[in-house]
Steps between C-alpha positions, in 0.01 A plus 500: 500500500271802529279399207434154648413653835264754337330222302464294816342796685268565206385134494454509877285816474289347221442189714393718795263697277345179363452361852343827613268503198401139568431578867280797413320295236434200726391699805334799334433492125397140434127463426472233772596750773301800380181419694658511847680830426190661352305382806760657733474831313120480499503454880744789538270719293202405722716601799569833324870419467615608156830343399655469157464153350870431542680169572747673733224540760396137555821326391751723678293697751607829343226760532489843334640761744183709494291193600713355777258527794509237773132419437565430133804283573310310771222419254693471171771268625267221623285529185809456284647222715170309480505535120862379482423197719188420297696520173787290639264233635360415155813583301543159336129441437492749212171649608391843607456540877143586591392803697363265767842337539660841544235615748546180705875569521430864582254390772768278654743794515222721636416248776866472603529881508182512712630259764839670498328836566305349790818355650680836464193689632483697172148408392390861438776573249433161340129577469574839348725344238301187415129581551427610143702215354311245711168629364627482141641149540178367652292662225714343225487136608204263484306395811601138432868598513441708816337199668762252376794710619334650810525854366302740717557858604765534768454876535147595400324196651248484213 
């Protein structure tokens, strides 16, 4: 009957809404994941990239139309991916990921992008995109962590 079908669709929609709310909570709103997202936005601000603090950007890769430059996407996407990986890695430990953990993941992505740019002979565009971010990452992490994880400037040679 029509009423049964409508009720079934309504229950299905409520279930979808609950799952969506849970996803946004776990990956965005939960106190345990706030530090990595605030760190991402702090880095973006240092890079003079102003984006709304919106879960659609890191979780879905949806950027505001007026801010959709290639430079911003090339920087924002790895920052967000590093945060997502850092959050996922310690998901069951019920602890807040540290900024150092996020920077180490970001550094790994950065290093892979660096070697990919060398292989593709695109080091100049890579340097243009990543130079400022490299400086910020190296300034945010302790010397002990730099030494332990062999983190040194790939672009600026400092």
